[in-house]
TORSE-724384 format. One record per residue (C-alpha): residue in three letters; x, y, z. Coordinates in steps of 0.02 Angstrom, whole numbers, plus 50000, padded with zeros to 5 digits. Layout:
REM TORSE-724384
ALAXYZ/...
END
This chain:
REM TORSE-724384
UNK505955248050140/UNK507085249350292/UNK507675231550339/UNK507075233850518/UNK505305238050464/UNK505315224050334/UNK505755211650471/UNK504445218950589/UNK503165217450449/UNK503545198850430/UNK503365196350618/UNK501665205050617/UNK501155194250469/UNK501665178650564/UNK500645183350715/UNK499095184850608/UNK499295168850508/UNK498035155450557/UNK498145142350420/UNK498645128350539/UNK497195121350641/UNK497165127550821/UNK497325114750959/UNK495795112651066/UNK495365103551226/UNK493755097451302/UNK494065107051465/UNK494535124951423/UNK496355127551372/UNK497045114451491/UNK497195097151416/UNK496325082451497/UNK497995074451541/UNK498605090251627/UNK496935092951716/UNK497105075651793/UNK498885079551845/UNK498385096051927/UNK497155086952041/UNK498655080452138/UNK499715096452124/UNK499715109352263/UNK500785122952338/UNK502515125152264/UNK502515108352177/UNK502815110151990/UNK502445101051829/UNK503265102751656/UNK502075110451529/UNK501955115351346/UNK501055131651305/UNK500355134951131/UNK499415149951064/UNK497675152950994/UNK498365160850835/UNK499435148250744/UNK500835150650619/UNK500875140650457/UNK502685138250401/UNK502125135450222/UNK501335152850219/UNK502905160350296/UNK504025151650170/UNK502995158550026/UNK503175176050098/UNK505075175850111/UNK506495171649992/UNK507315156950080/UNK507125143750215/UNK508395153250319/UNK507275168650318/UNK505795157650363/UNK506735151250516/UNK507285168850565/UNK505485175050551/UNK504815160650655/UNK506145163950788/UNK505645182250794/UNK503825177250809/UNK504035165950961/UNK505155178851046/UNK503815192251025/UNK502505180551095/UNK503575174851242/UNK504075192751279/UNK502245197351297/UNK501775181851396/UNK503295181451512/UNK503655187751641/UNK501865185451693/UNK500855197751792/UNK500835192451972/UNK502145184552081/UNK502225166952008/UNK503565163451878/UNK504255148051790/UNK505415137851900/UNK506855133051787/UNK507315137251608/UNK506025142551479/UNK506265134751307/UNK505585143251152/UNK505155131651008/UNK505065141850848/UNK504705126550742/UNK502935124950811/UNK502755141450907/UNK502635133751081/UNK503465136951248/UNK504095123551369/UNK504275127751554/UNK504025120951728/UNK502585128951823/UNK501545128051980/UNK499675125651979/UNK499435144152018/UNK500465149351867/UNK499535137351754/UNK497885144851811/UNK498565162251771/UNK499075156451597/UNK497355149151569/UNK496595166451588/UNK497675173951449/UNK496645175651288/UNK498215172551182/UNK498525155451260/UNK497735141451160/UNK498235125551248/UNK499215120651402/UNK499835102651394/UNK500755091651518/UNK502495088651448/UNK502445070151486/UNK503085054951393/UNK502165054351227/UNK503235046451090/UNK504135029651080/UNK504895018050952/UNK504185001550891/UNK504034988951031/UNK504854974850935/UNK505984960650994/UNK507824965450985/UNK508714957950835/UNK509664942050866/UNK511514944650827/UNK511984931750694/UNK513714940050679/UNK514044935050499/UNK513444942650336/UNK512454931950211/UNK513224926450047/UNK511794933949946/UNK510864950349961/UNK509404949950082/UNK507674946350013/UNK507074963950051/UNK508364971849934/UNK507954959749794/UNK506054960549808/UNK506064979549802/UNK507264979649654/UNK508614989449745/UNK509984978149677/UNK509334981249499/UNK509475000149526/UNK511284998149582/UNK511704987249432/UNK510694996249298/UNK510975014449344/UNK512455014449463/UNK511455024449591/UNK511855022749776/UNK511125038549853/UNK512745048549842/UNK512525067049875/UNK510905064649973/UNK510855068350161/UNK509595058550264/UNK509055062450442/UNK508705049450575/UNK507845052750741/UNK507995036950843/UNK508985028750985/UNK510665033750910/UNK511935025250799/UNK513465014150823/UNK514725022450705/UNK516055009650751/UNK515054996150660/UNK515944991350497/UNK514344994050397/UNK514085011650469/UNK515855018350488/UNK516025034850395/UNK514155036050361/UNK513855051950460/UNK514015068650373/UNK515665076850421/UNK514895091750512/UNK513415094450630/UNK512865076550608/UNK512525070950788/UNK511595077050940/UNK511075067751096/UNK509435074551167/UNK509385061651307/UNK511075061751394/UNK512015075251300/UNK513465064151248/UNK514595072051113/UNK515115055551032/UNK513845044950935/UNK513235029151021/UNK511715017851028/UNK511355009251192/UNK509765000951128/UNK510164996050947/UNK508545002050868/UNK509335016750777/UNK510845006450721/UNK509704993350644/UNK508675006450550/UNK510215016050492/UNK510954999950424/UNK509434997550313/UNK509615015250245/UNK511495017350219/UNK512435001950284/UNK513864993950188/UNK514394996550009/UNK513134987449900/UNK513704969449925/UNK512974955350028/UNK514484954350141/UNK514674973150172/UNK512964976850245/UNK511134979450200/UNK511044997950153/UNK509895003650011/UNK510675020949985/UNK512405016350047/UNK513175031649966/UNK512075043650065/UNK512615051950227/UNK511655053450390/UNK511215066850517/UNK510705057850677/UNK509815063850833/UNK509615052650984/UNK507895057851046/UNK507215041551117/UNK507875030051252/UNK507075015651347/UNK505265020251375/UNK504555035751292/UNK505095053651260/UNK504135069151317/UNK503415081651195/UNK504805094351225/UNK506195081951184/UNK505375076851022/UNK505045094950975/UNK506865099551015/UNK507505085750902/UNK506345090150758/UNK506855108450773/UNK508705103850773/UNK508485093150619/UNK507855108350523/UNK509385118650573/UNK510775107150638/UNK512155120350644/UNK511055133950719/UNK511395145550571/UNK509765147250473/UNK510585153650315/UNK511615137850284/UNK510175126150233/UNK511075111250309/UNK509505101150342/UNK509305083850261/UNK508195080450110/UNK507325065850198/UNK507055061950383/UNK506725043950434/UNK505635041950589/UNK505395024450658/UNK504385030850807/UNK502615036250845/UNK501435043150976/UNK500815031951115/UNK499085039551095/UNK498185037250930/UNK497695053650849/UNK499035063850939/UNK499335080350849/UNK500835087050947/UNK502075084950805/UNK500975091350662/UNK501625109250660/UNK503445103550667/UNK503135091750521/UNK502355106350426/UNK503955116350453/UNK504965101850384/UNK503855101450230/UNK503995120250208/UNK505885118550202/UNK505815104350075/UNK506125089750194/UNK505195073550155/UNK504575065950320/UNK504445046850321/UNK503655037950470/UNK503255019950515/UNK501395015950526/UNK501585006650691/UNK501394988750753/UNK499624989450822/UNK498794978450691/UNK497954968150630/UNK496404977750687/UNK495774991750575/UNK496015010050621/UNK497665006650708/UNK498875018350616/UNK499905029750728/UNK500415047950721/UNK501405057150657/UNK501425044950509/UNK499575046350480/UNK499605065350471/UNK499115071650300/UNK500805080350282/UNK501895064850310/UNK502235048150226/UNK501665032850324/UNK502385015550288/UNK501624998750333/UNK502524981950335/UNK502624967050216/UNK503504950250214/UNK504524940450087/UNK502924934150002/UNK502284951849973/UNK500954948550104/UNK500634959250257/UNK501744959050410/UNK500534952150539/UNK500654966650663/UNK500724981050540/UNK499544995250586/UNK498164998150460/UNK496985012350413/UNK495915021950406/UNK496725036750493/UNK495815046750628/UNK494345057250569/UNK494985074850613/UNK495295081850439/UNK496255096750510/UNK497705084850534/UNK497275068550445/UNK496755064150266/UNK494925067450229/UNK494775050250148/UNK495725041450289/UNK497025034650167/UNK498425028850280/UNK499655020550269/UNK500275027950105/UNK501445013650056/UNK502144997450121/UNK503884989850124/UNK504804974850197/UNK504594973950385/UNK504634955550432/UNK506274946350465/UNK507304960450394/UNK509204959350403/UNK510274973750467/UNK511674979650579/UNK511754976550767/UNK512834987050887/UNK514524979450917/UNK514894974650737/UNK513654960550709/UNK512074958050605/UNK510374951150643/UNK508544949050591/UNK507064958450663/UNK505244962550622/UNK504244978550634/UNK503674993450533/UNK505175002350609/UNK506124993450469/UNK504824997250335/UNK505055016050347/UNK506955015250315/UNK506625005750154/UNK505575020150088/UNK506825033050151/UNK508245024050061/UNK507265022049899/UNK506795040549902/UNK508655044449919/UNK508985034449760/UNK507575044049675/UNK508295060849729/UNK510025055949667/UNK509215051349501/UNK508285067949499/UNK508695080949633/UNK507305092149566/UNK505945080949639/UNK504915087649783/UNK503765079149908/UNK502255078849792/UNK503315072449646/UNK504035058349752/UNK502315053049817/UNK501575053449642/UNK502955042449572/UNK502845030049716/UNK500965028949693/UNK501155025049507/UNK502555012349524/UNK502215002849686/UNK501724984549672/UNK499874982249710/UNK500064968649840/UNK498324968849916/UNK496554972949860/UNK496494980649687/UNK496954998949700/UNK497205007649866/UNK496874997950026/UNK497135001650210/UNK498424987850234/UNK499674990650093/UNK499205008550048/UNK499595011549865/UNK500694996049865/UNK502394989049909/UNK503715001249848/UNK504744996849694/UNK506455004949684/UNK506705000649501/UNK505045007849446/UNK505235023349554/UNK507005027349496/UNK506535024449314/UNK505125037149329/UNK506235049249424/UNK507505048749282/UNK506155051549151/UNK505595066949247/UNK507295074849212/UNK506535079649045/UNK505295093749071/UNK503895093748942/UNK502575107348935/UNK501085105948818/UNK499195105348822/UNK498525089148896/UNK497995083848722/UNK498725092948572/UNK497715095448414/UNK498295097348236/UNK497285096248077/UNK497515089547901/UNK497415107447838/UNK499135110147916/UNK498725117448087/UNK500145116348214/UNK500355112948399/UNK501835116548513/UNK502865106948639/UNK504135115748751/UNK505555104948815/UNK506885108748945/UNK508005099249065/UNK507565099249250/UNK509285094049312/UNK510985100749265/UNK511835088749141/UNK513635083149154/UNK513785082848966/UNK512815087548809/UNK511085079748796/UNK510295075948627/UNK508415072848619/UNK507725064448464/UNK505885067348428/UNK504835055848321/UNK503045056148263/UNK502225039148282/UNK501305042048118/UNK502125053747992/UNK500595052547879/UNK499625061948013/UNK500915073948084/UNK502755078748083/UNK503895086848212/UNK505165100548185/UNK506525100448234/UNK506725081848258/UNK508325083948359/UNK508645096548498/UNK510225098848599/UNK510535104948776/UNK512215109948848/UNK512875115949016/UNK512435133748966/UNK510625132148907/UNK509895116848995/UNK508575127149087/UNK507995136748933/UNK506445128748853/UNK506585123948669/UNK505035123648561/UNK504555109148450/UNK503215112148318/UNK502005098048276/UNK501175100348106/UNK499645090748046/UNK499695082147875/UNK498375077847747/UNK498415059247712/UNK497115061347574/UNK495895050547670/UNK494315056047758/UNK494715050147934/UNK493895061248068/UNK495145061648215/UNK496695050748214/UNK497745049648370/UNK499625049048359/UNK501035053648476/UNK502705062448484/UNK504015051448564/UNK505675056848636/UNK507295047748672/UNK508925054548739/UNK510765051548706/UNK512175058448812/UNK513865054448887/UNK513035058449053/UNK512435041049103/UNK510925047949197/UNK510335056949041/UNK510735043248917/UNK509375031848851/UNK507895040548934/UNK506185038248855/UNK504975051048929/UNK503115047948913/UNK502535052048737/UNK501475067448704/UNK499765063148632/UNK499145072348478/UNK497515071348380/UNK497465075648194/UNK495715080948146/UNK494725074947995/UNK493225063547975/UNK493465044747968/UNK492935031748095/UNK494425023948181/UNK494815006248130/UNK495744993448230/UNK495774975448284/UNK495104965148427/UNK495504950848545/UNK494524939748664/UNK495214939148842/UNK494774927648984/UNK494224931549161/UNK495744933149274/UNK497534937249227/UNK498044939149044/UNK499624944448956/UNK499124958648839/UNK499904971748728/UNK499474987548632/UNK499364982748446/UNK498824999348368/UNK499365017548358/UNK498215029648447/UNK498345046048541/UNK497775041048716/UNK498615024848768/UNK498065024648950/UNK497595007449016/UNK495795013049047/UNK495605017948863/UNK496485003048784/UNK495764989948903/UNK494204997948979/UNK493644981949064/UNK495254979049161/UNK495224978549351/UNK497074979849392/UNK498584990149351/UNK499614984849199/UNK501224976549256/UNK502744975549143/UNK504334966049183/UNK506044974349182/UNK507164966349312/UNK505594964949418/UNK503744969349406/UNK503054986849414/UNK501524996049353/UNK501535007449200/UNK500235019149127/UNK500065024748987/UNK500505008848892/UNK501895007148764/UNK501904997148603/UNK503084982448595/UNK502864978648781/UNK501874964348859/UNK500864967649018/UNK500014957049149/UNK498224963349163/UNK496714956549257/UNK494874955849204/UNK493374951049308/UNK492484942449163/UNK492774935748988/UNK492674949748861/UNK493104955548687/UNK494224970848670/UNK494084980948509/UNK495654991348486/UNK495435008448404/UNK496835017248312/UNK497945015448160/UNK498744999048112/UNK500554995348150/UNK501444982348045/UNK503224984448112/UNK503964986448284/UNK505714986248358/UNK505724978948532/UNK507204981048650/UNK507554965348753/UNK508724961548897/UNK509634945548936/UNK508454932949015/UNK506554932849009/UNK505604947348929/UNK503754951748908/UNK503514957848729/UNK502034964248628/UNK501244961548457/UNK500694970348297/UNK498974974248225/UNK499014958248121/UNK499644940948166/UNK501424936348119/UNK502354919948124/UNK503824918348244/UNK504894914248093/UNK504594932048028/UNK505464939548180/UNK507224945948150/UNK508444947248296/UNK509964958448318/UNK511154950348351/UNK510654934448257/UNK510174919248360/UNK509654929748509/UNK508064920148552/UNK508294904148654/UNK506484899348692/UNK504754897848621/UNK503614913048629/UNK502454908648773/UNK500674915248785/UNK499564913148937/UNK497744907448938/UNK497534900649113/UNK499104890549077/UNK500634893448969/UNK500674887948788/UNK501994889048652/UNK501324901148521/UNK501234896548337/UNK500884914848293/UNK501104931648377/UNK499314938048382/UNK498624955848403/UNK498334961948580/UNK499244947248660/UNK500884948348755/UNK502184934448759/UNK503634928648866/UNK505244925548771/UNK507004921848832/UNK508544929148750/UNK510394925648772/UNK510924943848785/UNK510414961948762/UNK509764966048588/UNK508204969448486/UNK506784959748406/UNK506114966748243/UNK504274962048219/UNK503724964748039/UNK502364957147931/UNK503034945047800/UNK502514931047684/UNK502214919347829/UNK501244931747932/UNK499644925048006/UNK499964907047957/UNK499914893548089/UNK501714888148075/UNK502824876548173/UNK502924878948360/UNK504824878348344/UNK505394896048383/UNK506924903448300/UNK508534902048396/UNK508114889248530/UNK506994876248607/UNK506854880148793/UNK505164873548849/UNK504964880649024/UNK504184898049037/UNK504474908349195/UNK503254908449340/UNK501824920549316/UNK502344931549462/UNK500724941649474/UNK499344935049587/
END
């Protein structure tokens, strides 16, 4: 097809797309705010307006129709030019007084018009809404941070409680290679914590005063930017979560509020900072510590949709209008954006955080009203202050940068993640700080950097198979296709293991990926075996572990793939009595489906493990202890095959470890290196006790002097009530429970 006609075809397609909800008003096509303004407008007096159209353009549909984001932008530019060319100049003698601005990002036109011109526009059947371009968006109205001038000697509580410091130490991730956008009051790039943090090209634009050099006359943007990228990962250098990331900053808010056109201009610029659509120079994440002054405002929805279509992850603060319900603010509570509420150092709510549910218009907001999505530190947070100092401040303006920074760490861990992947991981790994499950205060929970990054790394291994594979004892096979989702820096070896070789085997048991073939799926065959027993359906799993000189591919343990081997015997297992409230539990048998709901059907909380901090995990793993809550005393009967040996990896300090199908004495536990254990094994039954046996289904705290392994294996002393003296030490003070 001739390129001209191809382009014209895309424009025609755009003009007929109507997937985004049209804007409506109670009084014709003129908004209520503008109608009130026109009552006092006469003669040649003018008012700034925003004109939208009845037929909307969905950027997601456009992006699907073209080959790149650059082509999407070009098509949307063509579309608004065609529309403006038809609408302007208008029939009649009245014309816009002043420049006309075309916003391709949301297909609107900004102009200054008289009342007569507005009435002419109202008659046009293509015009959908005419809005007064008045102040509409502002940043959190929070007290300015007090400049304390000096840095603390230890990392701030917010970095420790979210596990950011553990991510730095464990994985060496700092957000390097990830570009983050910030629309705020500006940035003080002379601050020691922020010097050199802007990207080296097209990284600044002032939409208020047009200044070419970055500045921040109010401090709000500098404080938020410090949380995201400040310093270099030490207490004295600044508070930044993703300190290796780089920023693109637009100053779009000053004292007071910004009009719709200013906010739209800044959101449009953020999608194409250099003005060349083909360069894809937009950031992966945009942090937005601002919101609409009117609850339920939809002005920014289409622009946020364009961000999403390009692959940008929009993060917004929930607002500071709490504690009353139904107080979340837009754009954060749009269904196409992430909204973040505030917490304090006790993992309780920040008193003024806005809470859900969101507004009821399901064209723009979630049908179930679930906003905010997540929560993060927002009370007495430490960050950078213009002029080189530091201070403390409160507000959900500081909660959003925490999530933006943690997402940057996730994207460095796995650049292949998209918006839906990121949200799914954050939902699974956030700490459930409020009512069990989702609630309108904390959302899906307070974000956990360690849990999120760990899951992001696991997702580097792409596994395709049926949701539940079946083999049979007659030798039937099932297939697993494995590939890498991210380019490796070195060779990656993946070892595959069947959890029960009497039920099924895998072939090959070792696959290798190199620079040349990392995207090509490799097939693993799972073959059922006859164990010469009549045993109906036995569940087992195929586990994977990686080894590589690439540190981000080394030591990964993706979720196992569940398999069922068919025959005809009733499953046998073991059982345990658990008390109402919190218990430390473990998975003591081998079975195919190890989800928490299957293993512990009466539980009423997520299962929390401890690895440099608490985070939720599902499905469950053997050898790991979990905190789990029940609303009544109950007996749990575990299905599955018995397991009489387990190798448990432990890290220096306190660890939560699991148990086997049968009791064993602590003296039967072997450590590598020898003498590793320095405490009793502590169980919990409303209070801590030193265990005389490691019993099925129970988890235990144990302290070790360094990294190593515990080998749990049945022996001659297994099941006997032995001495409470635990091998290797006599520490008698278990850690605090940590889960409330």
